[in-house]
C-alpha positions in Angstrom: 129.8 210.7 36.7 130.5 208.6 39.5 131.3 205.8 36.8 134.0 208.0 35.2 135.5 209.1 38.6 136.0 205.5 39.9 137.5 204.6 36.9 139.7 208.0 37.3 140.5 206.4 40.5 141.5 202.8 39.2 144.0 204.3 36.5 145.6 206.5 39.2 145.7 203.8 41.1 146.9 201.3 38.9 150.0 204.0 38.0 150.5 203.7 41.8 151.1 200.1 41.6 153.2 200.1 38.7 155.8 203.0 40.2 155.8 200.7 43.3 156.1 197.6 41.8 158.8 198.5 39.0 161.2 199.7 42.7 160.7 196.4 44.1 160.7 193.3 41.7 163.8 192.3 40.3 164.2 189.7 37.0 164.3 185.9 38.1 166.9 185.2 35.6 170.3 185.5 37.6 172.8 187.4 35.4 170.4 188.6 32.9 168.9 192.3 32.5 165.1 193.1 33.0 162.8 191.7 29.7 165.8 189.6 28.4 165.2 186.2 27.0 161.3 186.5 27.0 159.6 183.3 24.9 155.8 184.1 25.2 154.0 187.0 26.8 150.9 187.2 27.6 147.8 187.4 25.1 150.6 185.6 22.8 149.4 181.9 21.4 151.9 178.7 22.7 149.9 176.4 19.6 146.7 176.5 19.9 146.1 178.0 23.6 145.9 181.9 24.2 148.7 182.6 27.4 146.5 184.9 29.2 148.9 186.3 32.0 152.5 184.5 32.2 155.5 185.0 30.9 158.0 182.5 29.7 161.8 183.2 30.2 164.3 180.9 28.4 167.5 179.6 29.0 170.1 176.6 29.9 169.1 174.1 31.7 170.3 174.6 35.1 170.3 178.8 34.8 170.3 179.9 38.4 166.4 181.6 38.9 166.6 184.0 41.9 163.8 185.3 44.1 162.5 188.9 42.3 161.0 190.3 45.8 161.0 189.8 49.4 158.4 187.6 50.8 157.3 184.1 52.4 157.3 180.9 50.3 153.4 180.5 50.0 153.6 177.1 48.9 156.6 175.0 47.5 154.2 172.1 44.9 155.8 169.2 42.2 153.4 169.6 39.2 153.3 168.7 35.9 151.3 171.3 33.6 149.1 169.3 30.9 147.2 172.7 29.6 147.8 176.3 30.6 145.2 176.1 32.7 145.6 172.5 34.3 148.4 170.8 36.1 148.8 167.7 38.4 150.3 167.6 41.7 151.0 168.6 45.0 152.8 170.2 47.8 156.0 169.0 48.8 157.2 167.6 52.2 160.1 169.7 53.3 161.1 166.5 55.6 161.8 163.9 51.8 164.3 164.7 49.5 163.0 165.8 46.2 164.3 162.9 44.2 162.3 160.6 46.1 158.9 162.8 45.6 159.6 163.5 42.1 160.1 159.6 41.4 156.6 158.7 43.6 154.5 161.2 41.1 156.4 159.9 38.1 154.8 156.7 38.8 151.9 158.1 40.0 151.6 159.4 36.5 151.6 156.0 35.4 153.2 156.9 32.1 150.9 159.9 31.1 153.5 162.5 31.1 156.9 163.2 30.1 159.0 162.9 33.3 161.1 166.1 31.6 158.2 168.4 32.1 157.4 167.8 35.9 158.9 170.5 37.6 158.6 172.2 41.2 156.5 175.6 41.2 157.4 178.3 43.7 155.2 181.2 44.9 156.2 184.1 47.5 153.9 186.0 49.3 155.1 189.7 49.3 154.7 192.0 51.8 151.8 193.9 49.8 149.7 190.8 49.4 150.9 190.1 45.5 152.0 186.4 44.8 154.5 185.7 42.7 155.0 182.3 40.8 157.8 180.3 39.3 156.9 177.4 37.5 159.9 175.0 36.0 162.1 174.9 39.0 164.4 172.4 39.5 165.1 172.6 43.3 168.6 173.1 45.3 166.3 172.7 48.9 162.3 172.1 49.6 160.7 174.9 51.0 158.6 174.8 53.9 155.3 176.7 53.2 155.6 179.9 55.2 159.6 180.2 55.3 161.3 183.9 54.8 163.0 184.6 51.7 164.7 187.5 50.4 165.2 189.5 47.1 167.6 187.8 45.2 168.0 184.5 47.1 168.4 181.4 45.1 165.3 179.3 44.5 166.9 176.7 42.2 167.4 176.3 38.3 165.8 176.1 35.2 163.9 173.4 34.1 161.1 172.5 31.4 158.3 174.3 32.5 155.4 173.3 30.0 155.3 170.4 27.8 154.0 172.8 24.7 157.7 174.4 24.7 160.5 171.8 24.0 163.1 174.2 25.4 164.4 175.0 29.0 162.2 177.9 31.0 160.3 179.1 33.9 156.8 180.3 33.7 156.3 183.4 35.4 152.8 185.1 36.5 151.6 187.3 39.4 148.5 187.2 41.6 146.8 189.3 44.5 143.6 188.4 45.9 143.4 185.2 43.7 143.5 187.6 40.4 145.7 187.5 37.7 148.1 190.8 37.6 150.0 192.4 34.5 153.1 190.5 35.1 155.5 192.7 32.6 154.5 196.2 34.2 156.2 195.1 37.4 159.0 195.2 35.4 158.5 198.7 33.9 158.6 196.9 30.6 155.9 197.5 27.6 153.3 195.2 28.2 150.6 193.1 26.4 148.4 191.9 29.1 145.1 192.7 29.3 142.7 193.1 32.5 139.8 191.3 31.1 137.5 192.3 34.0 137.9 196.3 32.8 136.6 194.9 29.4 133.7 193.4 31.1 130.5 195.8 31.4 128.9 193.3 34.3 125.9 195.3 35.2 124.6 197.6 32.2 125.4 195.5 29.2 122.3 193.3 27.9 122.2 190.3 26.5 119.5 188.9 23.6 117.3 186.5 25.0 119.6 183.5 22.4 122.3 184.4 24.4 120.9 183.6 27.4 119.4 180.5 26.8 122.5 179.5 25.3 124.2 180.2 28.9 121.3 178.4 30.6 121.7 175.4 28.7 125.4 175.4 29.1 124.8 175.7 33.2 121.9 173.0 32.9 124.0 170.2 30.8 127.2 170.7 33.1 125.1 170.1 36.3 124.0 167.2 34.7 126.3 165.6 33.4 128.9 166.7 36.1 127.8 167.5 39.4 127.7 164.0 41.6 125.0 165.3 44.0 122.7 167.2 41.9 119.4 165.7 43.4 120.9 165.2 47.2 118.8 167.6 48.8 115.9 168.4 45.7 114.5 165.6 43.9 115.0 165.7 40.0 111.5 166.9 39.5 111.8 170.1 41.6 115.8 170.5 39.8 113.9 169.9 36.3 111.3 172.7 37.2 113.8 175.3 38.5 115.5 175.0 35.1 112.3 174.9 32.8 110.7 178.3 35.1 114.3 180.2 34.6 114.0 179.4 30.9 110.7 180.8 30.7 112.0 183.7 32.0 114.5 184.7 29.3 112.1 186.3 26.4 113.8 189.5 27.0 117.0 191.2 27.2 119.0 191.3 30.6 122.6 191.7 32.2 124.5 189.0 33.6 124.1 190.2 36.8 119.9 189.9 36.5 121.1 186.2 35.0 123.0 185.7 38.2 120.3 186.3 40.2 117.7 184.0 38.3 120.0 181.4 38.7 120.4 181.7 42.3 117.1 179.9 43.8 118.8 177.0 41.7 121.6 176.8 43.6 119.9 177.3 46.8 117.6 174.1 45.8 121.1 172.2 45.2 122.0 172.5 48.3 126.2 172.5 47.7 128.2 175.1 49.6 131.2 174.1 47.3 129.1 175.1 44.5 128.5 178.7 43.0 128.4 181.4 40.2 130.5 184.1 40.0 130.6 187.8 38.2 133.6 188.8 35.9 133.3 192.7 37.2 131.5 194.6 39.8 128.3 194.5 40.4 126.3 197.9 40.8 127.1 200.7 43.5 124.8 199.7 46.3 121.4 202.1 47.7 120.7 201.7 51.4 117.9 203.1 53.2 119.5 205.2 56.3 118.4 202.3 58.7 119.7 199.2 58.2 118.0 195.9 59.4 118.5 192.3 59.8 117.1 189.1 61.3 117.7 187.9 64.9 115.8 184.8 66.6 113.3 185.1 64.3 112.7 188.6 64.3 113.6 191.8 62.0 115.3 194.6 63.7 116.9 198.0 63.2 120.9 197.3 64.0 122.7 200.1 62.3 121.5 204.0 61.0 123.1 206.9 59.8 124.0 209.4 62.4 120.9 211.4 62.0 118.7 208.5 62.7 119.5 206.7 65.6 116.5 207.4 67.1 115.3 204.0 64.8 118.0 201.5 65.9 116.8 198.7 67.6 113.7 198.6 66.8 111.4 195.7 65.5 109.8 195.6 62.1 106.8 193.6 60.9 106.1 194.5 57.6 108.6 196.8 54.7 106.7 198.1 51.8 103.4 196.7 53.3 105.0 193.7 53.0 105.0 190.9 56.1 108.7 190.3 56.9 107.6 187.0 56.9 106.4 186.7 53.3 110.2 188.3 53.0 112.5 186.3 54.8 111.0 183.3 52.6 111.6 185.1 49.3 115.1 186.4 50.5 115.6 182.8 51.2 115.9 181.4 47.9 119.0 184.0 47.2 121.2 182.8 49.7 123.2 180.3 48.2 126.2 179.0 49.9 125.2 176.0 52.5 124.9 172.6 52.4 121.7 170.6 52.0 118.8 172.2 54.9 122.0 173.9 56.9 120.3 177.2 58.2 122.8 178.3 59.9 124.5 180.1 56.8 121.0 181.2 55.8 120.3 182.9 59.2 124.1 184.9 59.3 123.1 186.2 55.7 120.0 187.6 57.2 121.6 188.8 60.7 124.3 190.7 58.4 123.5 191.5 55.1 119.2 191.7 55.1 119.3 195.2 54.2 121.7 194.9 50.9 119.9 191.5 49.8 116.3 193.2 50.4 117.2 195.7 48.1 119.2 193.8 45.3 115.7 191.2 45.5 113.3 193.6 45.4 115.4 196.4 43.1 115.5 199.5 45.3 117.6 201.5 43.4 119.2 205.3 44.3 116.4 207.3 45.3 113.8 204.8 46.3 111.5 205.5 49.3 111.1 202.6 51.6 108.8 202.2 54.0 108.6 200.5 57.5 106.0 199.5 60.1 107.6 199.2 63.0 105.7 196.7 66.0 104.2 199.5 67.6 102.1 200.1 64.1 103.9 203.2 63.1 104.9 204.0 60.2 108.3 205.9 58.7 109.3 206.0 55.1 113.2 206.5 54.3 114.9 207.5 50.8 117.6 205.1 49.6 120.8 206.4 48.9 124.5 205.1 48.2 125.8 204.7 51.9 129.7 204.6 52.9 131.0 203.3 56.4 131.8 206.7 57.9 128.2 207.7 57.2 126.8 204.6 59.8 126.3 205.1 63.4 126.8 201.4 65.3 126.1 202.0 69.2 128.6 200.9 71.5 130.2 198.4 68.6 134.0 198.6 67.5 134.1 196.3 64.8 137.5 194.9 64.3 138.9 191.9 62.2 142.0 190.5 62.7 144.6 189.8 60.2 145.7 185.8 61.1 145.5 182.3 60.3 145.9 181.2 63.4 147.0 182.3 67.4 147.8 180.6 70.4 147.0 181.9 74.4 146.1 180.5 78.0 143.2 182.0 79.2 144.3 180.8 82.6 146.9 177.7 84.5 144.4 174.9 83.3 142.9 176.3 79.7 144.9 176.4 76.8 143.5 178.5 73.8 143.9 177.3 69.8 142.1 179.5 67.4 142.5 178.6 63.6 140.8 180.6 61.5 142.0 178.9 58.5 143.4 175.8 57.2 145.1 176.8 54.7 148.1 176.9 56.7 151.6 177.2 56.0 154.1 174.5 57.3 155.4 176.8 59.8 151.9 177.0 61.1 151.6 173.8 61.3 154.9 173.1 63.1 154.2 176.0 65.4 150.6 174.3 66.3 152.2 170.4 66.7 154.3 172.2 69.3 152.0 174.3 71.1 150.0 171.2 71.3 153.2 169.3 72.6 154.2 172.1 74.9 150.4 171.9 76.6 150.8 167.9 76.3 153.6 167.9 78.5 152.8 170.2 80.9 149.1 168.6 81.4 146.8 171.5 80.7 143.2 169.7 81.3 141.4 171.9 78.8 141.8 172.6 75.2 139.8 174.9 73.3 140.1 174.8 69.6 138.1 177.9 67.8 137.1 176.8 63.9 134.3 180.0 64.0 135.3 181.6 60.4 137.2 178.7 59.2 135.7 177.9 55.7 138.5 175.1 55.3 141.6 173.7 53.9 143.4 170.8 55.1 143.3 169.6 58.4 147.0 167.8 58.3 147.2 165.1 61.2 145.7 167.7 63.9 143.2 165.3 64.8 145.6 162.4 65.4 147.4 164.7 68.0 144.1 164.6 70.0 142.3 161.0 69.2 142.8 158.8 72.4 142.3 155.7 69.6 142.7 154.8 65.8 139.7 156.7 63.3 138.6 156.4 60.2 137.5 159.4 58.0 136.9 159.4 54.6 134.6 155.9 53.3 134.7 156.8 50.0 134.5 159.2 46.8 132.8 159.3 43.9 132.5 161.2 40.8 129.6 160.3 37.7 131.9 159.8 34.8 135.4 159.4 33.7 135.1 161.4 30.8 132.8 164.5 30.7 131.5 166.0 27.5 130.9 169.6 28.9 134.9 170.0 29.7 134.7 171.8 26.6 133.1 174.8 28.3 135.9 174.6 30.9 138.8 177.2 31.5 140.8 174.4 33.2 139.9 170.8 31.2 139.7 169.8 27.9 137.5 167.1 26.5 140.4 164.5 25.7 141.1 164.7 29.7 139.5 161.2 30.5 142.7 160.1 33.1 141.4 162.2 35.6 139.8 159.7 38.0 141.5 156.8 36.4 141.7 155.5 39.9 137.9 154.7 40.1 136.0 151.7 39.8 132.5 151.6 37.9 130.0 150.4 40.4 126.2 150.9 39.4 125.8 154.6 39.5 128.8 155.9 39.3 132.8 155.7 39.6 134.0 155.1 43.2 137.6 155.2 45.2 137.1 153.3 48.2 139.5 154.4 51.2 138.8 153.3 54.6 142.3 153.3 55.7 142.2 153.6 60.3 144.5 156.5 61.0 146.5 156.2 63.8 147.0 158.3 67.4 150.1 160.3 67.4 152.4 158.7 69.9 154.7 161.0 70.0 152.5 164.3 70.4 149.0 163.3 72.3 147.0 165.1 74.4 145.0 163.6 76.6 142.7 166.4 77.9 139.0 167.7 77.2 138.6 168.9 74.2 136.2 172.1 73.5 135.2 172.9 70.0 133.6 176.5 68.8 131.8 176.3 65.7 129.6 178.8 63.3 128.0 178.8 59.9 131.6 179.9 58.4 133.2 176.3 60.0 132.9 174.9 56.5 134.6 171.8 54.7 137.9 171.1 56.5 136.1 172.8 59.6 133.4 170.7 59.4 135.6 167.0 58.9 137.5 168.1 61.9 134.3 169.1 64.0 132.8 165.7 63.0 135.5 163.6 63.9 135.5 165.3 67.7 131.4 164.7 67.7 131.7 160.9 66.2 134.5 159.6 68.3 133.0 161.2 71.5 136.5 163.5 71.4 135.0 166.8 73.3 132.5 168.8 73.2 130.9 171.6 70.3 129.4 174.9 71.0 128.5 177.4 69.0 126.2 176.6 65.7 125.9 174.4 63.8 128.4 174.3 61.1 127.9 175.4 57.3 129.1 171.6 55.6 127.1 168.7 56.2 128.5 166.1 58.7 128.0 163.4 55.8 129.5 163.7 53.1 130.4 167.0 50.8 131.3 167.8 47.3 135.2 168.4 46.8 138.3 168.0 45.7 138.4 169.0 42.1 136.5 171.6 40.5 135.5 172.8 36.8 135.5 176.3 35.8 132.8 176.5 33.5 132.2 179.5 31.1 129.0 179.9 30.9 129.0 181.6 27.3 130.1 185.2 26.7 128.7 186.4 29.9 131.4 186.9 32.0 130.2 184.1 34.5 131.9 181.4 35.7 130.4 178.6 37.6 132.8 176.7 39.9 131.6 173.0 40.4 132.8 170.0 42.1 133.2 167.1 40.7 134.0 164.4 43.8 131.6 163.8 46.4 133.2 162.6 49.3 131.3 160.2 51.9 132.4 160.4 55.3 129.9 157.0 56.4 127.1 155.7 54.7 123.4 156.1 55.3 120.1 157.0 53.7 117.7 160.2 53.2 116.0 159.2 56.2 118.8 159.8 58.8 117.7 162.1 60.9 121.4 164.3 60.1 121.0 163.7 56.5 121.6 167.2 54.9 122.4 168.4 58.4 126.1 169.9 59.4 127.3 169.1 63.0 125.4 170.1 65.9 126.9 171.5 68.9 126.4 169.8 72.3 125.6 173.9 73.7 123.9 175.7 70.6 124.1 179.3 71.0 122.1 181.8 68.3 124.0 184.5 66.9 122.9 188.2 67.5 124.4 191.5 65.7 126.1 192.1 69.1 128.7 189.3 68.1 130.4 190.8 65.2 131.1 194.3 65.9 131.1 194.3 69.9 134.5 193.5 72.2 132.2 190.8 74.1 132.6 187.1 72.8 129.7 185.6 74.5 130.7 182.1 72.9 134.6 181.4 74.6 133.0 182.9 77.5 130.1 180.7 78.1 133.0 177.8 77.3 135.2 179.3 79.6 132.2 179.4 82.2 131.5 175.5 81.7 135.0 174.6 82.5 135.6 176.4 85.6 131.9 174.8 86.7 133.0 171.3 85.3 136.2 172.4 87.4 134.1 173.3 90.3 132.4 170.0 90.4 128.8 171.9 89.5 
């Protein structure tokens, strides 16, 4: 009954979405009616490739292409589309001419692509979060990301979107929350689009043992051939044993979700925050006890509860269902992938905030099940698990808020400037604003700058550190891949086995292919802040955030305050990713292909497998996520004031 209700609601919201979309979208080909000149639509084949989610609209070379909606430029890229799922290219620089950048890109392709099919892709982020993407443009101007766009505004002229289509055309698609949505219904067209997520019974459909073993074979083959750091944090014997133990458990039918859960300890042992296995569709509805618990400073405590169970909040638990909490903690850590190496901060945060649902998932606690807590005073209390909503829960004196911004700037006093960067996936206009802010505080000689990177999972740090550096500095030492051609590409969505030129610039050296990159990066002379830096980090300061914190730490440019970063200080696996289709399970493995090494060391180094360690470590507390107070920022401001006063 619940699943039918969910389906009815889904249909209702889909219809509502369609009606709202029909009111706002206009056809991107100027002076043509909606639906005119479609050459390919979803589910049609272009030679041997199935087009799952795009419209291809043809015309004459030079036809005017307009924005189908109001919004802002999400990105403006130059690219060459090799297959429907693989393109090469990069973000355009709005300060340079398009011709100059196209010539550079064509030269980079080294004659392996017809320049006729090198073009521009523009994505527009609408007010309701939909992203409209148009590929195959010859631009009139190079837009900056973040620039406001009006419906009907000229974006450029028609070029050649795809090398398998000989006539001029554009490729049009729509997505939301990184998932493709129907590009036809937004115009009121009869649609051929299929939302494959709705056809994936991820929770209840059982796969036969032979199918599960085939899925595991694909995972193992792909990791062993392609992952550049498979044995960095666990030796080969350990990884092989995990593979074999998983295989031994595949003697009975199981769901995709059960298989994903079985693979979790393997991902934890590999220790790569950029590696993940994801399901298509929704997992089962969660059921919880009425009193929720988490791990804080080594103790399992109750933090939130249903309104009728408020008296149980803030009590220490020593056993659950007769199992000592330390045994539970050790087991749950095998089901918390998502951090690099031996970093514990990510697992600690997971067990602080999500220990209850993780326990119920791993120990198979269902709705209606009984769960018994033994508290530190040796009293026992049993609870019945049920599906909970946010409205059911009582949070004592806490008001959870999640501000929606990419960055913000402020002045905490007439001597302390504050820059919060929530993501390094910034628009060009954002970067310009940040540069202006740093220029402003430099000219006004603000003595202290706090840069808050908590919750920032990465992106591109552009030249931020150059504006703060006191001397030239080095960043990446080298990149490494295992091969230049991969057999497992036959299982991927975004690569083909015949793609042998992806890493053609890498040179073979004993145990793989290397690209050495040791440029000394300059100080930004035009904008350079010389005051004292204080960088705030936590478990979710990953990837580019860790790189920035590492630069501050290694160049002795400032203090790090908070928790250990979620990515290792020495190296990380990133840059290019293979999306591996795990047989017919609906599971996809996102696997990095490139190891980025920032400085050469050995596994005996004390920093091996560790993130950026704060100069002032501050342990997490549950209240940090729900109260209006900010202990780490308050600590930093107090530290600055004491320094100011000479204490």
